[in-house]
Every structure is written in C-alpha cells, then in structure tokens.
C-alpha positions as CSV (number, residue, x, y, z in Angstrom):
1,M,0.4,-25.0,46.5
2,E,-1.0,-28.5,46.9
3,L,-1.3,-28.9,43.1
4,E,2.4,-27.9,42.7
5,E,3.4,-30.3,45.4
6,E,1.7,-33.2,43.6
7,H,3.5,-32.4,40.3
8,A,6.9,-31.8,42.0
9,K,9.5,-34.7,42.2
10,V,11.1,-35.1,45.5
11,L,14.9,-35.6,45.4
12,Q,15.8,-35.8,49.1
13,K,14.6,-34.8,52.5
14,R,16.8,-33.4,55.3
15,D,15.5,-32.5,58.8
16,G,12.1,-31.0,57.6
17,W,13.4,-29.6,54.4
18,V,12.6,-31.2,51.0
19,Q,14.7,-30.8,47.9
20,E,12.4,-31.2,44.9
21,V,12.0,-30.4,41.2
22,S,9.0,-28.1,40.6
23,H,6.4,-28.4,37.8
24,T,8.4,-25.9,35.8
25,G,11.6,-28.0,36.1
26,V,13.4,-25.8,38.7
27,I,15.1,-27.3,41.8
28,Q,13.7,-25.7,44.9
29,Y,13.9,-26.2,48.7
30,R,10.6,-26.5,50.6
31,H,10.0,-26.4,54.4
32,E,7.4,-29.1,55.2
33,E,5.8,-27.4,58.2
34,S,5.5,-23.8,56.9
35,G,5.4,-24.6,53.2
36,H,8.0,-21.9,52.5
37,C,9.9,-22.5,49.2
38,Q,13.3,-21.0,48.2
39,A,15.7,-21.4,45.4
40,H,18.8,-21.8,47.5
41,P,19.5,-24.5,50.1
42,P,19.2,-23.7,53.8
43,D,22.2,-23.2,56.0
44,D,24.2,-26.3,56.8
45,W,22.2,-28.3,54.2
46,T,25.0,-30.8,53.7
47,N,25.3,-31.3,57.5
48,L,21.6,-32.0,58.0
49,P,20.6,-35.6,58.5
50,L,19.2,-37.3,55.5
51,D,15.8,-39.0,56.0
52,A,15.9,-42.8,55.6
53,D,12.7,-43.0,53.4
54,T,14.2,-40.7,50.7
55,T,14.7,-42.4,47.3
56,L,16.2,-40.5,44.5
57,P,14.3,-40.9,41.2
58,P,16.2,-42.2,38.2
59,I,18.2,-39.7,36.2
60,D,16.3,-40.7,33.0
61,D,13.0,-39.7,34.5
62,L,14.4,-36.3,35.5
63,V,15.7,-35.7,32.0
64,S,12.6,-36.8,30.3
65,S,10.5,-34.6,32.7
66,R,12.6,-31.5,32.0
67,R,12.4,-32.2,28.3
68,R,8.6,-32.7,28.3
69,L,8.1,-29.5,30.3
70,S,10.4,-27.5,28.0
71,E,8.5,-28.8,25.0
72,D,5.2,-27.8,26.5
73,E,6.5,-24.2,27.0
74,Q,7.4,-23.7,23.4
75,P,5.7,-20.5,22.2
76,I,5.5,-21.8,18.5
77,P,3.5,-25.0,18.0
78,E,5.4,-25.9,14.9
79,L,8.7,-26.3,16.9
80,R,7.1,-29.0,18.9
81,N,6.0,-30.9,15.8
82,L,9.4,-31.1,14.2
83,P,10.7,-34.7,13.7
84,L,13.8,-34.1,15.8
85,A,11.8,-32.6,18.7
86,C,9.1,-35.3,19.1
87,A,9.1,-39.0,19.6
88,M,7.1,-40.0,16.6
89,S,7.0,-43.2,14.8
90,E,8.9,-43.9,11.5
91,K,5.6,-43.7,9.6
92,E,4.8,-40.3,11.0
93,K,8.3,-39.1,10.1
94,H,7.9,-40.4,6.6
95,I,4.5,-38.7,6.1
96,K,5.9,-35.4,7.4
97,F,8.9,-35.6,5.2
98,E,6.8,-36.1,2.2
99,A,4.6,-33.1,3.0
100,L,7.6,-30.9,3.4
101,R,9.1,-32.1,0.1
102,R,5.8,-31.4,-1.7
103,Q,5.6,-28.0,-0.2
104,S,9.2,-27.3,-1.2
105,Q,8.5,-28.4,-4.8
106,S,5.4,-26.1,-5.0
107,M,7.4,-23.2,-3.8
108,T,10.1,-23.9,-6.4
109,T,7.5,-24.2,-9.1
110,D,5.9,-20.9,-8.2
111,Y,9.2,-19.2,-8.2
112,I,10.1,-20.5,-11.6
113,S,6.7,-19.5,-13.0
114,D,7.2,-16.0,-11.6
115,V,10.5,-15.7,-13.3
116,E,9.0,-16.9,-16.6
117,R,6.2,-14.4,-16.4
118,Y,8.7,-11.6,-15.6
119,N,10.9,-12.5,-18.6
120,S,7.9,-12.8,-20.9
121,A,6.7,-9.3,-19.9
122,K,10.1,-7.7,-20.1
123,P,10.1,-6.9,-23.8
124,F,6.8,-5.0,-23.5
125,S,7.7,-3.0,-20.4
126,R,9.3,0.4,-20.1
127,R,13.1,0.2,-19.7
128,P,15.1,2.2,-17.0
129,D,15.7,5.0,-19.6
130,K,11.9,5.4,-20.0
131,T,11.9,3.9,-23.5
132,F,10.6,0.7,-25.0
133,D,12.3,-2.0,-27.0
134,P,12.1,-0.9,-30.6
135,E,12.4,-4.4,-31.9
136,A,9.5,-5.9,-29.9
137,R,6.7,-7.4,-31.9
138,C,3.0,-7.7,-31.2
139,I,2.3,-10.3,-28.4
140,M,-0.7,-11.6,-30.4
141,C,0.4,-11.8,-34.0
142,K,4.1,-11.8,-33.4
143,T,4.6,-9.9,-36.7
144,H,3.8,-6.2,-36.6
145,K,5.5,-3.5,-34.6
146,I,3.8,-1.8,-31.7
147,H,2.8,1.8,-31.5
148,M,0.3,2.2,-28.6
149,V,0.9,2.1,-24.8
150,F,-1.7,0.9,-22.4
151,F,-2.5,2.8,-19.3
152,P,-2.4,2.5,-16.3
153,C,-0.1,-0.6,-16.7
154,E,2.1,1.1,-19.3
155,H,2.6,-2.0,-21.4
156,K,3.3,-1.7,-25.1
157,C,2.4,-5.1,-26.4
158,V,-0.4,-5.0,-29.2
159,C,-0.1,-3.7,-32.7
160,N,-2.7,-1.4,-34.3
161,K,-4.0,-4.2,-36.5
162,C,-4.8,-6.5,-33.6
163,L,-6.3,-3.6,-31.7
164,E,-8.5,-2.8,-34.8
165,Y,-7.4,0.8,-34.2
166,H,-7.0,3.2,-37.1
167,P,-5.1,6.4,-36.2
168,P,-6.8,9.6,-37.3
169,V,-5.4,11.5,-40.3
170,T,-5.0,14.6,-38.2
171,K,-3.3,13.6,-35.0
172,I,-4.3,15.6,-32.0
173,A,-1.6,15.8,-29.3
174,G,-2.6,14.2,-26.1
175,K,-5.7,12.5,-27.5
176,G,-6.0,8.9,-26.5
177,A,-8.2,6.0,-27.6
178,H,-10.2,3.5,-25.6
179,W,-9.9,-0.3,-25.8
180,P,-12.5,-2.2,-23.8
181,H,-10.3,-5.2,-23.0
182,A,-7.6,-6.2,-20.6
183,C,-3.9,-6.0,-21.1
184,P,-2.7,-9.5,-22.4
185,V,0.5,-9.1,-20.4
186,C,-0.7,-8.3,-16.9
187,Y,-4.5,-8.8,-17.4
188,R,-5.3,-5.4,-16.0
189,D,-8.2,-3.3,-17.4
190,V,-7.0,-0.8,-20.0
191,T,-8.5,2.6,-19.2
192,I,-7.0,4.4,-22.2
193,M,-4.1,4.0,-24.7
194,F,-1.7,6.6,-26.2
195,E,0.7,6.6,-29.0
196,N,4.3,6.1,-27.9
197,T,5.7,9.6,-28.5
198,G,7.7,10.0,-25.3
199,F,5.0,12.2,-23.8
200,E,2.3,9.6,-23.3
201,V,2.8,9.6,-19.5
202,D,2.2,13.4,-19.3
203,H,-0.8,13.1,-21.6
204,Y,-2.3,10.4,-19.3
205,W,-1.8,12.4,-16.1
206,K,-3.3,15.5,-17.7
207,L,-6.3,13.5,-18.9
208,D,-6.7,12.0,-15.4
209,E,-6.9,15.4,-13.9
210,V,-9.8,16.6,-16.1
211,P,-13.2,15.6,-14.5
212,H,-15.5,13.5,-16.6
213,L,-18.6,15.6,-17.2
214,S,-21.8,14.5,-18.9
215,N,-22.6,15.7,-22.4
216,S,-25.8,17.5,-21.3
217,F,-23.8,19.5,-18.7
218,V,-21.1,20.5,-21.2
219,T,-23.8,21.6,-23.7
220,T,-25.6,23.7,-21.1
221,F,-22.4,25.3,-19.8
222,K,-21.4,26.3,-23.4
223,R,-24.8,27.7,-24.0
224,A,-24.6,29.8,-20.9
225,G,-21.1,31.0,-21.8
226,S,-22.3,32.1,-25.2
227,R,-25.1,34.1,-23.7
228,L,-22.7,35.8,-21.3
229,H,-20.5,36.7,-24.2
230,T,-23.3,38.4,-26.2
231,T,-25.0,40.1,-23.3
232,P,-22.4,40.8,-20.6
233,N,-24.7,43.4,-18.9
234,M,-26.7,40.5,-17.5
235,V,-23.8,39.7,-15.1
236,F,-21.9,42.9,-14.6
237,P,-22.2,46.5,-16.0
238,A,-20.0,47.3,-18.9
239,L,-17.0,49.7,-18.6
240,D,-18.8,52.6,-20.4
241,E,-21.7,52.3,-17.9
242,L,-19.3,52.6,-15.0
243,C,-17.7,55.7,-16.4
244,A,-21.1,57.3,-17.1
245,H,-22.0,57.7,-13.5
246,E,-20.9,61.0,-11.8
247,D,-19.2,61.0,-8.4
248,P,-20.6,64.0,-6.5
249,T,-17.6,64.0,-4.1
250,T,-15.2,65.0,-7.0
251,T,-17.5,67.3,-9.0
252,N,-16.7,71.1,-9.1
253,R,-13.8,70.7,-6.7
254,P,-11.2,73.6,-7.0
255,N,-7.6,72.7,-7.6
256,E,-6.0,75.7,-5.8
257,P,-7.3,78.9,-4.3
258,G,-7.8,81.6,-6.9
259,S,-7.8,79.2,-9.8
260,S,-10.7,78.2,-12.0
261,H,-12.9,75.3,-11.1
262,V,-12.5,72.0,-13.0
263,A,-15.8,70.2,-13.6
264,T,-15.4,66.5,-13.4
265,T,-18.3,64.7,-15.0
266,A,-16.9,61.2,-15.0
267,R,-14.5,59.1,-13.0
268,R,-12.4,56.3,-14.3
269,A,-13.0,52.9,-12.8
270,P,-10.2,51.4,-10.7
271,P,-7.8,49.0,-12.5
272,R,-9.0,46.0,-10.6
273,L,-12.7,46.7,-11.4
274,R,-11.8,47.2,-15.1
275,E,-10.1,43.8,-15.1
276,K,-13.3,42.2,-13.7
277,T,-15.4,43.8,-16.4
278,K,-13.0,42.8,-19.1
279,T,-13.1,39.2,-17.9
280,C,-16.9,39.3,-17.9
281,C,-17.0,40.5,-21.5
282,V,-14.7,37.8,-22.7
283,M,-16.8,35.1,-21.2
C-alpha cells in the first residue's frame, strides 16, 4: 500500500479524502486515516471543503504518465518499439526504417524466387489430369524426350541418355530401375524410377508393400519350399494315408434291422482336411 501511495499522483484533498491517480492510471479515492480506497467519490464530495495545500499537477504530466503506463503494459514488445509509439531520435527512426525496408526486400526476393522455382518445375510435374506434358524435354540436355518418372517425388525430368539407362528388350510390367542420385528439380533422393505408362504409381505402391529380403533368406526359403513339394509327408500326411486308416466306430455298423451288414474299411477325410493336404502338396 505504501509503495502504491508513493507512485500515485494526488489530484486534490477534501476533508480527509484524497483524489489521486494510481500507479495503473486509474483515478481513485483514498481515506487518509483508514487507507480505504474506492473507485467512486464519497457522498457530498463536491460539498466537502478543499484543503489549502492541494496543488493540481499539470495536465501534460498526467497525460504523459498515463501514456507511459499504457506503454509498459503492452503484451507484445514489438508494439512498444514502433516509431510512432516511442519518443526516439531521428537517427533511430532512420535506422529502424532501413531495417524494415531491407526485410521487406528480402521477403519480396524470396517470394519471386519461389515463383520462379515453381514455374521451372511445372513442365516436369504431373498435371491435374494425372498426365505429363508430352512436349517437355530433358532438363539436362534440353534435347531428348523423357520416359522415366522418379519416385517418390514423381518428377519426369531426365531422358534415358542422360540417365545412362537402357531399357530391357523384354519389358517386365511393374519392374523399375534404380538411379543413385537426386532429382534435379526438387533435389530429393530417388528411390526408384518407372517408365511413364499411366500405371507407374500403382507399380510404385505395390513395390513399396513388398518387404526387402536378403538374398540368403530368399534362397533358403525357396530350397525349403522345393523340399516340401517333393516330400510332402514331412509336414502333413498325404490324402491316401488319411483314407487308409480304419475308423472302428463306423466299421460293421448295420444299416437297418434285418438287412445285411455293410463293412466300411475306410473313411473319407473331411473337405477342410483335404484342402489342407492339397495345399501342403502344392507347396
């Protein structure tokens, strides 16, 4: 309370009441004896006698005080540093103006360069109808047409001659080729490239779903599959072995009273069991 009273500016005193401006710039009324403060004047404020030693501060001091307090309460520091909000010298204003001008020029330059990069990459990018520009030429030699599409960036920008890529005589659908460099348009690493047939995106996603296995694992797996195909009994009994076993619950069971007995020496395997055996034999 004492600290607030030191920063408060007294406007006038009337019969034990003090009208003052608080440190936050709010006019309040304080009772000198009790220290009670309130925002509204006491009853008969205008009729209370004015103390003789009261001197009103100049109006300029009050305005500057309110302005200074409001500036200190700004939540964003940049607002207090603007030329119109601070009393800075002409030199400081000139320095700040030059800094803002250079920043504006850099932003404009970056924007123009972004537009230029976009326009340069547009002929090699996929159009809204999922096709490429058929008249586009190689970005490196500017001469030959382009046939291969890079993935994952999907840019069609380099011809086969610059790629040093020779397509196989027998074209395998969905078989891509590797290029251990970056795309010259976006500078992203090229994982694989496919010929532009209209289905290259499907080929890429199918290839991405297949796990990459080591050659030793693939060789061992194929060898195990070959052994299972030649000797299926190692995994599951064959169908003829299942049918050779006799079920005692169904042997020599009469069909009807008075009729001859039917000797059942074999029982057919369930369809589901036969499917498992067939699958095992195929493997």
